C-alpha positions in Angstrom: -22.2 0.6 8.3 -23.6 -2.5 6.6 -21.1 -5.3 5.8 -21.7 -8.3 3.6 -21.8 -11.8 4.8 -18.5 -12.5 3.0 -16.8 -9.5 4.6 -18.0 -10.7 8.1 -16.8 -14.2 7.4 -13.3 -13.0 6.4 -13.0 -10.7 9.4 -14.2 -13.4 11.8 -11.8 -15.9 10.3 -8.9 -13.5 10.8 -9.8 -12.9 14.5 -10.2 -16.6 15.0 -6.7 -17.3 13.5 -5.3 -14.8 15.9 -7.2 -16.4 18.8 -8.9 -13.0 19.6 -12.6 -12.5 20.3 -14.4 -9.4 19.2 -15.3 -8.7 22.9 -11.6 -8.5 23.7 -10.8 -5.6 21.4 -10.9 -2.1 22.9 -9.7 -0.2 19.7 -7.5 -0.7 16.7 -4.9 1.2 14.6 -4.4 0.7 10.8 -1.9 2.0 8.3 0.5 2.9 11.1 3.9 1.3 12.0 4.0 -0.9 15.0 6.8 -0.6 17.6 6.9 -3.2 20.3 8.4 -1.7 23.4 10.7 -3.9 25.5 9.4 -5.4 28.7 11.2 -6.3 31.8 13.2 -9.4 31.3 12.2 -9.5 27.6 13.8 -7.9 24.5 11.8 -5.8 22.2 10.1 -7.6 19.4 10.7 -6.9 15.7 9.1 -3.6 14.6 6.5 -3.8 11.8 6.7 -1.4 8.9 5.2 -1.1 5.4 1.6 -1.4 4.2 -1.4 -3.1 5.7 -0.4 -3.1 9.4 -3.4 -3.7 11.7 -2.8 -3.3 15.5 -5.5 -4.6 17.8 -5.5 -2.9 21.2 -6.9 -5.4 23.7 -8.8 -4.6 26.9 -6.4 -6.6 28.9 -3.6 -4.1 28.0 -1.9 -6.2 25.3 -1.5 -5.5 21.6 -1.6 -7.7 18.6 -0.1 -6.5 15.3 -0.7 -8.4 12.0 0.1 -7.7 8.4 -2.9 -7.4 6.1 -1.7 -7.6 2.5 -4.4 -7.3 -0.2 -5.0 -11.0 -0.4 -6.0 -11.1 3.2 -8.9 -8.6 2.5 -8.0 -5.7 4.7 -11.2 -3.8 3.5 -13.4 -6.6 5.0 -11.6 -6.5 8.3 -11.7 -2.7 8.7 -15.3 -2.4 7.6 -16.3 -5.2 10.0 -14.5 -3.5 13.0 -16.1 -0.1 12.1 -19.5 -1.7 11.9 -19.1 -3.1 15.4 -18.2 0.4 16.6 -14.6 -0.4 17.5 -12.7 2.9 17.7 -10.3 3.6 15.0 -7.4 5.2 17.0 -5.2 6.7 14.4 -7.9 8.2 12.1 -8.5 11.9 12.6 -11.1 13.6 10.3 -9.6 16.7 8.7 -11.1 20.0 7.5 -9.9 21.6 4.3 -7.7 24.7 5.1 -7.0 26.2 1.7 -9.4 27.4 -1.0 -7.3 26.6 -4.0 -4.6 24.0 -4.5 -2.3 24.3 -7.5 -2.0 21.4 -9.8 1.3 19.5 -9.5 2.6 16.2 -10.8 5.1 14.2 -8.8 7.1 12.1 -11.2 10.7 10.9 -11.7 12.4 8.5 -14.1 12.9 4.9 -13.0 15.7 2.7 -14.0 13.9 -0.3 -12.6 11.0 0.5 -14.9 13.3 0.5 -18.0 14.8 -2.8 -16.9 11.4 -4.4 -16.5 10.4 -3.2 -19.9 13.5 -4.7 -21.4 12.7 -8.0 -19.7 9.1 -7.9 -21.0 10.3 -7.3 -24.5 13.0 -9.9 -24.4 10.7 -12.7 -23.2 8.0 -11.7 -25.6 10.4 -12.0 -28.5 11.8 -15.2 -27.2 8.3 -16.7 -26.9 7.5 -15.7 -30.5 10.6 -17.3 -31.9 10.1 -20.5 -29.8 6.6 -21.0 -31.0 7.5 -20.3 -34.6 10.3 -22.8 -34.7 10.1 -26.2 -36.5 10.7 -28.4 -33.4 7.6 -29.9 -31.8 8.7 -29.1 -28.2 9.0 -25.4 -28.9 5.7 -24.6 -27.3 7.2 -25.4 -23.8 9.8 -22.6 -23.7 7.2 -20.4 -25.6 4.6 -20.9 -22.8 7.3 -20.1 -20.2 8.5 -17.0 -22.1 5.0 -15.6 -22.6 4.2 -16.3 -19.0 7.3 -14.3 -17.9 6.5 -11.5 -20.3 3.0 -11.2 -18.8 4.5 -11.1 -15.3 6.8 -8.2 -16.2 4.1 -6.2 -18.0 1.9 -6.6 -14.9 4.8 -5.3 -12.8 5.1 -2.3 -15.1 1.4 -1.6 -14.7 1.2 -2.0 -10.9 4.6 -1.2 -9.5 5.6 2.1 -11.0 2.9 4.6 -10.3 3.2 8.4 -10.0 0.9 11.0 -8.6 -0.8 14.3 -9.6 -2.6 16.5 -7.0 -5.2 18.9 -8.4 -7.5 21.3 -6.6 -10.1 18.6 -5.9 -8.6 15.2 -6.5 -5.6 12.8 -6.2 -4.7 11.1 -9.5 -2.7 7.9 -9.5 -1.0 7.2 -12.9 0.4 3.9 -14.0 1.2 2.3 -17.4 -2.1 2.5 -19.4 -4.4 3.9 -16.7 -5.2 6.8 -14.4 -7.3 6.4 -11.2 -9.0 9.5 -9.7 -9.9 9.9 -6.0 -11.7 13.1 -5.1 -10.4 14.4 -1.7 -13.9 14.3 -0.3 -14.0 10.5 -1.0 -10.7 9.8 0.9 -10.5 9.2 4.6 -6.9 8.3 5.2 -3.6 8.2 3.2 -0.2 6.9 4.4 3.2 6.7 2.8 5.8 4.1 3.9 8.6 2.0 2.6 7.7 -1.2 0.7 8.8 -4.4 2.3 10.1 -5.4 -1.2 13.3 -3.4 -1.3 13.3 -3.1 -5.1 10.1 -1.2 -5.1 11.2 1.4 -2.5 7.9 2.9 -1.2 4.1 2.7 -1.3 1.0 4.7 -0.8 -2.0 3.1 1.0 -5.4 4.7 1.3 -8.8 4.2 2.7 -11.8 5.7 0.9 -14.9 7.0 2.5 -16.4 3.5 2.7 -13.3 2.2 4.4 -12.1 0.3 1.4 -8.4 -0.2 1.2 -6.1 0.4 -1.8 -2.4 -0.1 -2.1 -0.2 1.6 -4.8 3.5 1.2 -5.4 4.7 4.7 -6.2 8.3 4.1 -7.3 8.1 7.0 -9.8 7.6 9.5 -7.0 10.7 10.8 -5.2 10.7 9.8 -1.6 11.9 13.3 -0.8 8.5 14.7 -2.0 6.3 12.4 0.1 6.2 14.7 3.2 5.2 17.6 0.9 2.5 15.5 -0.7 1.1 14.5 2.8 1.0 18.1 3.8 -0.9 19.1 0.7 -3.4 16.3 1.3 -3.9 17.5 4.8 -4.6 21.0 3.5 -7.2 19.4 1.2 -8.9 17.8 4.1 -7.4 14.3 4.1 -5.9 12.6 7.1 -2.5 12.0 5.5 0.7 10.8 7.1 4.2 10.0 5.9 6.0 7.2 7.9 9.3 7.0 6.1 12.6 8.8 6.5 13.3 10.5 3.2 17.0 10.3 3.9 16.9 6.5 3.5 16.5 4.7 0.2 14.8 1.7 2.0 13.8 0.9 5.5 17.1 -0.7 6.7 19.3 1.6 4.8 22.0 3.3 7.0 22.7 6.1 4.6 21.7 9.6 5.9 22.0 12.9 4.0 24.2 15.5 5.6 
């Protein structure tokens, strides 16, 4: 695999920040929760959950787990490691096992989405009245209000996705757009809780070029995520579901009976 100079620089910078040389890495895991086992005389470290977890398995027997949110360019890091022939431990190529998959949409209503829409509308109207007023300083609250309205509309467009599975593709729907991923173009998909409790759960995926994408799928019921993962496996995608569907968020103690 060919990586760009920029991708290599980003990956090397990350390894340098972690004080790890490429020659020290035996293999790596990605899009998989990290559990640090307790050692003799030491308590177990804090487990890592949610999207973008990279675990480097070092030749000396140690492990280093780091979060790679989108702004840390996980695609560059993964593509660089693959180009250096570092084994990807938790990726297992799958074969399609069913000839025909029925079309099904996984969607539920969201009160958070309604609340964000109300906030967007409220700040938009507030900004309009502020800028149309007769006082000279009205542009100050207008700029703040319009800025907040843009923030809430961006949340509506990115934090409330839902899914459709067809016979040959995974469709990701959000406000104003639909993104299509053919199953043959997907390598790995994982579902987990979001680290932001309000947004509940996420879907992360790697495409055939090892490029990473993250979607907040709050409009999909968490009780359907295991079913979606199983259907993706039948379609030939290495899909996993890491969350407990009896919990509303990671640290929730509620369990269905």
